C-alpha atoms as a printed R data frame, in Angstrom:
    type eleno elety resid chain resno       x       y       z
1   ATOM     1    CA   MET     A     1 -26.569 -26.418  41.066
2   ATOM     2    CA   LYS     A     2 -28.024 -27.371  37.879
3   ATOM     3    CA   GLN     A     3 -29.140 -24.166  37.434
4   ATOM     4    CA   LEU     A     4 -25.462 -22.629  38.570
5   ATOM     5    CA   THR     A     5 -23.635 -24.946  35.982
6   ATOM     6    CA   LEU     A     6 -26.388 -24.190  33.218
7   ATOM     7    CA   LEU     A     7 -25.777 -20.322  33.646
8   ATOM     8    CA   SER     A     8 -22.198 -21.150  33.900
9   ATOM     9    CA   LEU     A     9 -22.467 -22.838  29.990
10  ATOM    10    CA   PHE     A    10 -24.674 -20.028  28.858
11  ATOM    11    CA   ALA     A    11 -22.140 -17.464  30.406
12  ATOM    12    CA   LEU     A    12 -19.251 -19.052  28.465
13  ATOM    13    CA   ALA     A    13 -21.282 -19.333  25.174
14  ATOM    14    CA   ALA     A    14 -22.101 -15.404  24.733
15  ATOM    15    CA   PHE     A    15 -17.914 -14.817  25.848
16  ATOM    16    CA   ALA     A    16 -17.773 -17.402  22.986
17  ATOM    17    CA   HIS     A    17 -19.559 -16.084  19.995
18  ATOM    18    CA   ALA     A    18 -18.821 -12.144  21.033
19  ATOM    19    CA   GLU     A    19 -18.433  -9.868  17.835
20  ATOM    20    CA   THR     A    20 -15.633  -7.482  17.313
21  ATOM    21    CA   THR     A    21 -16.925  -4.351  15.262
22  ATOM    22    CA   ILE     A    22 -15.205  -1.149  14.692
23  ATOM    23    CA   THR     A    23 -15.517   1.611  12.164
24  ATOM    24    CA   MET     A    24 -12.854   2.679   9.834
25  ATOM    25    CA   SER     A    25 -14.397   6.267   8.396
26  ATOM    26    CA   GLY     A    26 -12.645   8.548   5.835
27  ATOM    27    CA   LEU     A    27 -12.081   5.866   3.071
28  ATOM    28    CA   HIS     A    28 -12.172   7.050  -0.493
29  ATOM    29    CA   ASN     A    29 -14.813   4.965  -2.287
30  ATOM    30    CA   CYS     A    30 -16.237   6.940  -5.401
31  ATOM    31    CA   CYS     A    31 -17.723   3.981  -7.510
32  ATOM    32    CA   GLY     A    32 -18.100   0.282  -7.551
33  ATOM    33    CA   SER     A    33 -14.716  -0.771  -7.974
34  ATOM    34    CA   CYS     A    34 -13.839   0.875  -4.434
35  ATOM    35    CA   ALA     A    35 -16.226  -0.013  -2.936
36  ATOM    36    CA   LYS     A    36 -15.549  -4.453  -4.003
37  ATOM    37    CA   GLY     A    37 -11.698  -3.140  -3.164
38  ATOM    38    CA   ILE     A    38 -12.563  -2.223   0.454
39  ATOM    39    CA   ILE     A    39 -15.156  -5.535   0.466
40  ATOM    40    CA   LYS     A    40 -12.241  -7.746  -0.620
41  ATOM    41    CA   ALA     A    41  -9.853  -6.856   0.901
42  ATOM    42    CA   GLY     A    42 -11.360  -6.766   4.189
43  ATOM    43    CA   THR     A    43 -12.764 -10.238   3.766
44  ATOM    44    CA   SER     A    44 -10.240 -11.835   2.562
45  ATOM    45    CA   VAL     A    45  -8.670 -12.439   6.040
46  ATOM    46    CA   GLY     A    46 -10.617 -14.929   6.922
47  ATOM    47    CA   LYS     A    47 -14.167 -16.515   7.367
48  ATOM    48    CA   ASP     A    48 -16.341 -14.697   9.786
49  ATOM    49    CA   ILE     A    49 -15.979 -11.606   8.579
50  ATOM    50    CA   THR     A    50 -18.540  -8.653   7.290
51  ATOM    51    CA   VAL     A    51 -17.295  -5.409   5.573
52  ATOM    52    CA   ASP     A    52 -20.912  -3.201   5.789
53  ATOM    53    CA   LEU     A    53 -20.074  -0.153   3.144
54  ATOM    54    CA   PRO     A    54 -22.897   1.532   2.271
55  ATOM    55    CA   GLU     A    55 -23.009   2.505  -1.440
56  ATOM    56    CA   LYS     A    56 -20.582   6.162  -1.893
57  ATOM    57    CA   SER     A    57 -19.669   5.985   1.981
58  ATOM    58    CA   GLY     A    58 -16.471   6.631   2.716
59  ATOM    59    CA   THR     A    59 -17.309   4.826   6.340
60  ATOM    60    CA   ALA     A    60 -17.145   0.658   6.743
61  ATOM    61    CA   THR     A    61 -18.266  -0.986   9.697
62  ATOM    62    CA   ILE     A    62 -15.894  -4.073  10.261
63  ATOM    63    CA   THR     A    63 -17.550  -7.182  12.354
64  ATOM    64    CA   THR     A    64 -15.366 -10.444  12.907
65  ATOM    65    CA   LYS     A    65 -15.424 -13.337  15.130
66  ATOM    66    CA   LYS     A    66 -12.061 -12.804  16.551
67  ATOM    67    CA   LYS     A    67 -10.118  -9.069  18.030
68  ATOM    68    CA   SER     A    68  -7.490 -10.240  16.165
69  ATOM    69    CA   ASP     A    69  -8.841 -10.330  13.208
70  ATOM    70    CA   ALA     A    70 -10.207  -7.143  13.027
71  ATOM    71    CA   LYS     A    71  -6.540  -5.034  13.362
72  ATOM    72    CA   LYS     A    72  -5.954  -7.545  10.297
73  ATOM    73    CA   VAL     A    73  -8.888  -6.206   8.273
74  ATOM    74    CA   VAL     A    74  -7.267  -3.183   8.658
75  ATOM    75    CA   GLU     A    75  -4.206  -3.852   7.619
76  ATOM    76    CA   ALA     A    76  -5.751  -5.989   4.401
77  ATOM    77    CA   ILE     A    77  -7.902  -2.584   3.567
78  ATOM    78    CA   ILE     A    78  -4.722  -0.295   3.724
79  ATOM    79    CA   ALA     A    79  -2.623  -2.715   1.762
80  ATOM    80    CA   ALA     A    80  -4.652  -2.603  -0.857
81  ATOM    81    CA   GLY     A    81  -4.479   1.198  -1.480
82  ATOM    82    CA   TYR     A    82  -7.157   2.880   0.972
83  ATOM    83    CA   PHE     A    83  -6.689   4.972   4.137
84  ATOM    84    CA   GLY     A    84  -9.292   5.052   6.786
85  ATOM    85    CA   LYS     A    85  -9.428   6.591  10.681
86  ATOM    86    CA   VAL     A    86 -10.448   3.671  12.760
87  ATOM    87    CA   GLU     A    87 -12.613   4.380  15.902
88  ATOM    88    CA   GLY     A    88 -10.787   4.944  19.377
89  ATOM    89    CA   GLU     A    89  -7.675   5.017  17.671
90  ATOM    90    CA   GLU     A    90  -5.089   7.427  18.515
91  ATOM    91    CA   SER     A    91  -3.018   9.031  15.821
92  ATOM    92    CA   GLU     A    92   0.706   9.048  16.875
93  ATOM    93    CA   SER     A    93   2.383  12.152  18.362
94  ATOM    94    CA   LYS     A    94   5.684  12.897  17.757
95  ATOM    95    CA   SER     A    95   8.038  14.805  20.134
96  ATOM    96    CA   ALA     A    96   9.149  18.167  19.955
97  ATOM    97    CA   ALA     A    97  12.165  16.230  19.326
98  ATOM    98    CA   ALA     A    98  11.914  14.769  16.592
99  ATOM    99    CA   LYS     A    99  14.498  15.210  14.277
100 ATOM   100    CA   PRO     A   100  13.051  16.964  11.093
101 ATOM   101    CA   GLU     A   101  12.701  15.122   8.077
102 ATOM   102    CA   ALA     A   102  14.299  15.713   4.694
103 ATOM   103    CA   LYS     A   103  12.717  16.918   2.093
104 ATOM   104    CA   LEU     A   104  12.414  14.577  -0.890
105 ATOM   105    CA   THR     A   105  12.604  16.571  -5.031
106 ATOM   106    CA   LYS     A   106  10.997  13.319  -6.262
107 ATOM   107    CA   ALA     A   107   9.123  10.217  -5.394
108 ATOM   108    CA   THR     A   108   7.550   7.232  -6.275
109 ATOM   109    CA   VAL     A   109   4.755   6.110  -4.932
110 ATOM   110    CA   SER     A   110   3.246   2.682  -5.551
111 ATOM   111    CA   GLY     A   111   0.292   0.778  -4.029
112 ATOM   112    CA   VAL     A   112  -3.050   3.528  -4.237
113 ATOM   113    CA   HIS     A   113  -6.057   2.515  -5.518
114 ATOM   114    CA   LEU     A   114  -6.427   4.020  -8.790
115 ATOM   115    CA   CYS     A   115  -9.157   2.569 -10.642
116 ATOM   116    CA   CYS     A   116 -10.976   4.890 -12.529
117 ATOM   117    CA   LYS     A   117 -10.647   9.062 -13.319
118 ATOM   118    CA   LYS     A   118 -12.840   9.969 -10.198
119 ATOM   119    CA   CYS     A   119  -9.792   7.673  -7.758
120 ATOM   120    CA   ALA     A   120  -7.246  10.056 -10.135
121 ATOM   121    CA   ASP     A   121  -8.741  13.169  -9.436
122 ATOM   122    CA   ALA     A   122  -9.033  12.578  -6.366
123 ATOM   123    CA   ALA     A   123  -5.773  11.285  -5.158
124 ATOM   124    CA   ALA     A   124  -4.001  13.909  -7.535
125 ATOM   125    CA   ASN     A   125  -6.053  17.061  -5.286
126 ATOM   126    CA   ALA     A   126  -4.892  15.332  -2.645
127 ATOM   127    CA   VAL     A   127  -1.084  16.017  -3.886
128 ATOM   128    CA   LYS     A   128  -1.791  19.215  -4.811
129 ATOM   129    CA   THR     A   129  -3.240  20.547  -0.976
130 ATOM   130    CA   VAL     A   130   1.029  19.216  -0.590
131 ATOM   131    CA   ALA     A   131   3.145  23.379  -0.886
132 ATOM   132    CA   GLY     A   132   6.356  22.565  -2.548
133 ATOM   133    CA   ILE     A   133   4.731  19.684  -5.196
134 ATOM   134    CA   THR     A   134   5.035  20.519  -8.634
135 ATOM   135    CA   LYS     A   135   4.506  17.776 -10.716
136 ATOM   136    CA   ASN     A   136   2.498  14.280 -10.795
137 ATOM   137    CA   ASP     A   137   1.481  12.092 -12.832
138 ATOM   138    CA   ILE     A   138  -1.055  10.409 -11.202
139 ATOM   139    CA   ALA     A   139  -3.374   8.313 -13.689
140 ATOM   140    CA   ALA     A   140  -6.630   6.619 -13.945
141 ATOM   141    CA   LYS     A   141  -5.322   2.354 -13.631
142 ATOM   142    CA   ALA     A   142  -2.301   2.731 -12.932
143 ATOM   143    CA   THR     A   143  -0.235   0.951  -9.908
144 ATOM   144    CA   SER     A   144   2.677   3.964  -9.418
145 ATOM   145    CA   PHE     A   145   3.040   7.091 -10.236
146 ATOM   146    CA   THR     A   146   5.233  10.273  -9.554
147 ATOM   147    CA   VAL     A   147   5.767  12.949  -7.767
148 ATOM   148    CA   GLU     A   148   8.151  16.119  -8.132
149 ATOM   149    CA   GLY     A   149   9.365  19.382  -6.206
150 ATOM   150    CA   GLU     A   150   9.868  20.263  -2.552
151 ATOM   151    CA   PHE     A   151   8.102  17.623  -0.076
152 ATOM   152    CA   THR     A   152   8.724  15.224   3.038
153 ATOM   153    CA   LYS     A   153   7.346  11.947   2.646
154 ATOM   154    CA   ALA     A   154   5.040  12.502   5.872
155 ATOM   155    CA   GLU     A   155   3.163  15.660   4.307
156 ATOM   156    CA   LEU     A   156   2.420  13.815   1.079
157 ATOM   157    CA   ALA     A   157   1.640  10.322   3.539
158 ATOM   158    CA   THR     A   158  -0.272  13.135   5.145
159 ATOM   159    CA   ALA     A   159  -2.077  14.391   2.146
160 ATOM   160    CA   LEU     A   160  -3.552  10.568   0.240
161 ATOM   161    CA   ASN     A   161  -3.971   9.710   4.199
162 ATOM   162    CA   ASN     A   162  -6.506  12.398   4.502
163 ATOM   163    CA   ALA     A   163  -8.193  12.477   0.696
164 ATOM   164    CA   GLY     A   164  -8.774   8.187   1.858
165 ATOM   165    CA   PHE     A   165  -5.953   6.738  -0.055
166 ATOM   166    CA   ALA     A   166  -2.427   4.201   1.729
167 ATOM   167    CA   GLY     A   167   0.121   3.726  -0.539
168 ATOM   168    CA   GLU     A   168   3.726   3.018   0.118
169 ATOM   169    CA   ILE     A   169   6.398   6.365  -1.136
170 ATOM   170    CA   LYS     A   170   9.665   5.583  -2.202
C-alpha cells in the first residue's frame, strides 16, 4: 500500500510540474532590439516563463509552467508588434458565403515594431506586396504609419503578418 501511495504522489508531482512548450515561427527579428522586444513581451506575462530566441532567428520557443500562460505569452508578443505562426494552430478559414471586404483608400497602422531601419525596410517591403497600395510613410522608430491606395484591411494585415509584424489597422 505504501508503494502505491508513493507512486501516486510521484505521478501527481510530475503532473504538477509539467511544462507547456510552444513554438512561434516567422517572427520579425533582425537585430538585438527586436530580440529583446520579443523576449521582454513574452516574459512580462509572469514568472516561470522562458522565451528562447536564437540570434537573428525568427523562431521562438516558449516554455511556461501553466498552459494558460502560453496563450497569454503569444498575445503579449503580438501586442508588442510581432507576429508568428504558432505550431499546431490552424488558421481560420472564411466561409465561401462571406461578404467581400470593402476597399480602403487610406489606413493608419499602429503598434508595429519598427526599432531600426531594417525593421522599417522589412515592413515597407511587406506593404509593397499588397496590390493597390501606392504610398506609405513607414520610418524607423515610428509608432504608426499610413498607407494609401486601394486595398483591403485583410490584405494589408496578411502582408504584415507574413513579414513577422503585427499591428492595429484603422
